[in-house]
N, C-alpha and C positions, 0 to 999 in steps of 0.2 A: 463629517465625511471628508475623505481626502479630495474628492472631486464631486461637487454638488450635483453634477449631471450623471454620476456613475453609481451603480450598486456594487457592493464589494463581494467578491468570491474568495472565501478563505480556503486554502488548501493545506491541511495538516499532513505533514510528511515526517518520516523517520530521520532523514538526513538531508544534507545539502545537495546531493547528486540528483535527487528528484527535481528540485527547483532548477538546477542547471540544465537538465534535459528538456524541461517542458516550458519554462516561463517565457522565453522569447517567442515561441510559436503561439502560445495561448494569448499573449498580449498583442501579437500581430493580428490574430483572427478575431479577437473579441475586444476591440478598442472601446466599445461602449460600456465595458465592465472593468472594474478595478480588481486585477488579479493579485492576490497576496498569498505567498507561500509562508508557512510558519513551521519550520523544522523544530521538533522537540527532542531529537537526538536520544533515542532509546526505544524501548518496546513498551508502549502504553498498555498493550493487551496482556502482558505478563510482567508485572512488577512484584518482585519477591516480597517487598515490605508493604505492599498494598493489595495482596491477593484477595482479601475479603471485601474490598471496597467495590461496589457495583461499577461496572465498566461505563455505564452511561453517566454516572457521577464523575468518574475520572476524566472522561472526554469533555463533558459539560464544563468542568472546572478549567480545563485547558482552553476552551473557547472563551470563557469569561476572562482568563488571563490575557488572551489576545485582544479582546475588546478594550480592556483597561490600558494595556501597553500601547496600542495603536490609537487610542482615543476615538474608537468607533461607537456610534449609537446602535442599539439593536435594530433600529429601522434602516440602518445603512446596509445590513447584510442581506444579500440575495440568497446565498446557499453556502453551506459548509461541506467541502469535499475532503475525503480522507484517503490517503494512499498508504498501503502497508506492503511488507514483504511476507509471503506465506511461510517461508522457512520450514516447509514440510510439516506444518503443525497439525494437519489432519491425518497424518500417518499413524497407524495403530501400533501397539506394543510389539506385534510380531514382525514389524518392519523396522524396528530399532535393534541393531545387531551390535555385538561386542567384538572388538579387535584390539586385544591388549598390546599388540605390536605397533599400532599406528602412532604417528606423531600428531599431537594435538588431541584435545578432549573429544571433539566432534567433527565428523566429516559428512558432507551431504553427497550421496551417490544417486544414480538414476533410479534405483529400486529400493533404497533404504537409507536410513540415517545410521551411520557407524559411530559408535562411541568407544571409549578406551577402557571402561570398567563397568562393573555391575552398579556401582554407585552413580556413575554418570548416566547410565540407562534409566535408573529410577528418577533422576532429576529431569531427564528429557521426557519421560512419560508424563510426569507431573506438569511440565511446561506445556506439552501438547494438549493435555486435558484442559487446563485453565485457559490457554490461549485460544484453542478452537471453540470452547464454550463462549468466550467473550466475543469472538468474531461472529459466531452464529447469531448472537444477540444483535450486533451492530449491522450486520449485512441486511437485516430486515427492518432496521430502524429508519423511519421516514423523517424523523426529527431528532435533534439534540437540543435540549432546552426548548426554545421557541423557533429554532432555525431549521430549515430544510437541510437534510443530511443524506449523503450517500458515500459508501465505502468501496474502494477499488484496490486491486492488488497487482504486484509483480510476483511471479513465481519462477524459481524459488526466491529470487530477488531481482533487483534492477540489472545487476551485472550478468545474471544468468540470461535474461531476455536479450540484452544488447550484445553480449560477447560469448554466450554459451559457457560461462564460467560459474560453476556451482559453488566454488569455494574461493572467492576473489581475495586478493591481498588488500588489506585495508589501506595501506599507504598510497597506492596508485589509483584509487577509485576516481577521484575528481579529475585528474589529468586524463585518464582514459575516456571519460565521458566528454570532456572538452574536445579531445582529438576526434572522437566519434562524430560529434556535431560538425566539426570542421570538414570532415571527409564525406558527410552525408549528402547525397545528391537528390534525395526526395524529402518531402515533408516528414517530420518525425512521426506524425500520426499514421502515415502510410507505412512506414517501417514497422511500427508497433502492430498494425493491423494483421501482419503476417502471423502473429502469435495470439490472436484472438482465438480462444478455444472452442467457440461456437459460432454458427452463422447468425447474422443479424436478422431478427424478426421485424415485422412491421412496427411493433411497439418497442421502444427503447427499454421500457420497464421489463418486458418479457425477456429481452436479450440479457439484460443485467441479471435477472434471476437465473437464467440458464447458465450464465458464465460462473456464477457462484455454485450452482448445483454441480457443475463439472469439477471445479477445483476442490470441492469438499469430499469427493469420492475417492476411496481407495488410496493410492499413492500419487494422485494427480497433483497434490500440492508440492511435489518434488519436480514436476515437469516444467518445461520452458513455456510459459504462458502469461498472458496479461489481459485484463479487461479495461485498462487505462484508456484505450481509444474511445470508450463510451463516455468519457468526460467531455470530449469534443462534441459528441452527439447531444449530450444533455445541455451544454452551454449554448448550442444552436437553438434549442427548444425554449429555454426559459428566458424571461425578460424581467 
């Protein structure tokens, strides 16, 4: 264990901006826990070359890699938390439209996903089918391997929540998040609370379920929303 007095909280994330946004505040609030972000840089919920592999196996293997890399024992781990971008994956085929004149293969809009061709529409429909199915499995999973597990989201992505940008430019992401934190005058969890899609219930578990019920409906996975503030609630509860 990194610190003999601390249990480890592993946060699996898609990229470095999630860590930049959250790590300082989480470590400030939860000094008794070892907060470790593990970016895997990609979409584990839809990997073209591993579509047939069970999602629990894919994520379980990723956790095992982290334990080996960080030299953690299984007993060191308090919980595995996982943050994803929804990317409109619960949107049905009728809300995937074709615009042959648009620049770029895919654009995310408030009411639909716009693609440039019939071929791209087919690919997007397949991605949404596989990705949403895998997320449905993991959002109700209480454990991954032997570790407590919970899944959280930014919708449509982190930049959409922070800056109301549905189609952010890749090159400027990190700098924009750093500047956002420099200018922020309230705790980051208070800012994110504005985009919680449901009211908090007495039970953290009930609020978690309601937040997923919301984002899974209709075109809600294109809306500006997040349940990441519930991470702070959970870490306050568990020891």
